C-alpha positions as CSV (number, residue, x, y, z in Angstrom):
1,M,0.2,0.2,-0.2
2,I,3.1,2.1,0.8
3,L,4.5,1.7,-2.5
4,L,1.0,2.0,-4.5
5,A,0.8,5.6,-2.9
6,G,4.0,6.5,-4.5
7,K,6.0,6.3,-1.0
8,V,9.2,4.5,0.3
9,P,8.5,2.5,3.6
10,E,10.9,3.8,6.3
11,R,12.0,7.0,4.3
12,D,8.5,8.4,3.8
13,I,6.5,6.3,6.2
14,Q,8.1,4.8,9.3
15,I,6.8,0.9,9.9
16,V,6.5,-0.1,13.8
17,Y,5.7,-3.5,15.1
18,T,3.8,-3.3,17.8
19,G,2.4,-6.8,18.0
20,L,-1.1,-8.1,18.2
21,R,-4.0,-5.8,19.5
22,A,-6.7,-7.5,21.8
23,G,-8.9,-9.4,19.8
24,E,-6.4,-9.9,16.9
25,K,-5.4,-13.3,15.3
26,L,-2.3,-14.1,13.5
27,F,-4.7,-16.5,11.1
28,E,-8.3,-17.6,10.5
29,E,-9.9,-20.9,10.6
30,L,-11.7,-21.6,7.6
31,F,-13.2,-24.7,8.9
32,H,-14.6,-25.4,12.3
33,E,-13.2,-28.9,13.6
34,Q,-16.5,-30.4,13.2
35,E,-17.5,-29.4,10.0
36,N,-16.9,-31.8,7.1
37,H,-14.9,-30.7,3.9
38,E,-13.3,-32.5,1.2
39,S,-10.2,-32.2,-1.0
40,T,-10.4,-30.9,-4.6
41,G,-7.7,-31.4,-7.3
42,H,-5.6,-28.3,-5.8
43,P,-3.9,-29.2,-2.3
44,K,-4.7,-26.1,-1.1
45,I,-8.3,-25.6,-2.2
46,F,-11.1,-27.8,-0.1
47,L,-15.1,-27.7,-0.3
48,S,-17.3,-27.3,2.8
49,Q,-20.0,-29.5,3.3
50,P,-23.0,-27.4,4.1
51,R,-25.2,-28.3,7.3
52,L,-28.7,-29.0,5.8
53,V,-31.8,-27.7,7.9
54,A,-35.1,-27.5,6.4
55,F,-36.3,-24.3,5.7
56,A,-39.6,-24.2,7.8
57,E,-37.5,-25.7,10.9
58,L,-35.1,-22.7,10.1
59,T,-37.8,-20.2,9.8
60,S,-39.3,-21.4,13.0
61,S,-36.3,-21.4,14.9
62,L,-35.8,-18.0,14.0
63,R,-38.9,-16.8,14.8
64,M,-38.4,-18.0,18.3
65,L,-35.2,-16.5,18.8
66,D,-36.4,-13.4,17.7
67,A,-39.6,-13.6,20.2
68,A,-36.9,-14.7,23.0
69,A,-34.8,-11.6,22.3
70,R,-37.9,-9.0,22.1
71,R,-38.5,-10.8,25.8
72,F,-35.2,-10.1,26.8
73,D,-35.1,-13.8,27.4
74,E,-31.5,-14.5,27.9
75,D,-31.7,-18.1,29.1
76,E,-34.1,-19.0,25.9
77,V,-31.9,-17.0,23.4
78,L,-28.6,-19.0,24.4
79,R,-30.5,-22.2,24.3
80,L,-31.8,-21.5,21.0
81,L,-28.4,-20.1,19.8
82,Q,-26.9,-23.5,20.7
83,A,-29.6,-25.3,18.9
84,L,-29.0,-23.4,15.6
85,V,-25.4,-23.0,16.1
86,P,-23.9,-26.1,17.6
87,E,-20.4,-24.8,17.8
88,F,-21.7,-21.7,19.9
89,D,-19.5,-21.3,22.8
90,Q,-21.2,-19.0,25.5
91,M,-18.1,-19.0,27.8
92,R,-15.9,-17.8,24.7
93,T,-18.0,-15.2,23.6
94,E,-18.2,-14.0,27.0
95,R,-14.3,-13.9,27.3
96,D,-14.4,-12.2,23.7
97,A,-16.6,-9.8,25.0
98,D,-14.3,-9.2,28.2
99,I,-11.2,-8.6,26.1
100,V,-13.2,-6.1,24.0
101,S,-14.4,-4.0,27.1
102,I,-11.1,-4.2,28.5
103,H,-9.5,-3.0,25.6
104,K,-12.0,-0.1,25.1
105,A,-11.5,0.7,28.7
106,A,-7.8,1.2,27.9
107,S,-8.3,3.3,24.7
C-alpha cells in the first residue's frame, strides 16, 4: 500500500511493529473442527459440506429466537443459539466480550 501510494517504506513512512492488539489473530480458521470438508484437485483448496436444515425448521427457530430476544429472555436466546449453531461457545463469547471491554476501557 505504501508503494502504491508512491511512497518509500522507512523513508517516507515509518513502519513500527507493535504486536497483536486485543482480539487480533495471526490466522483465520476456514473450517470448524466438526465441519466436514473434502479435497479438490488442488492441495490447498477444500470444499465445505454445508449443514442441511429444513427451511420451515430454520424459519421457526429464527422466529422463536426473535421472540425471545424481544422478551429479553437471555436463557432462551442462548438455548436457541446453541440449537441453531452447535459450535456456539457461550463461555468463549463472554471471554471475547470481556477482552473487547478491557481494550475499549484502556483506549
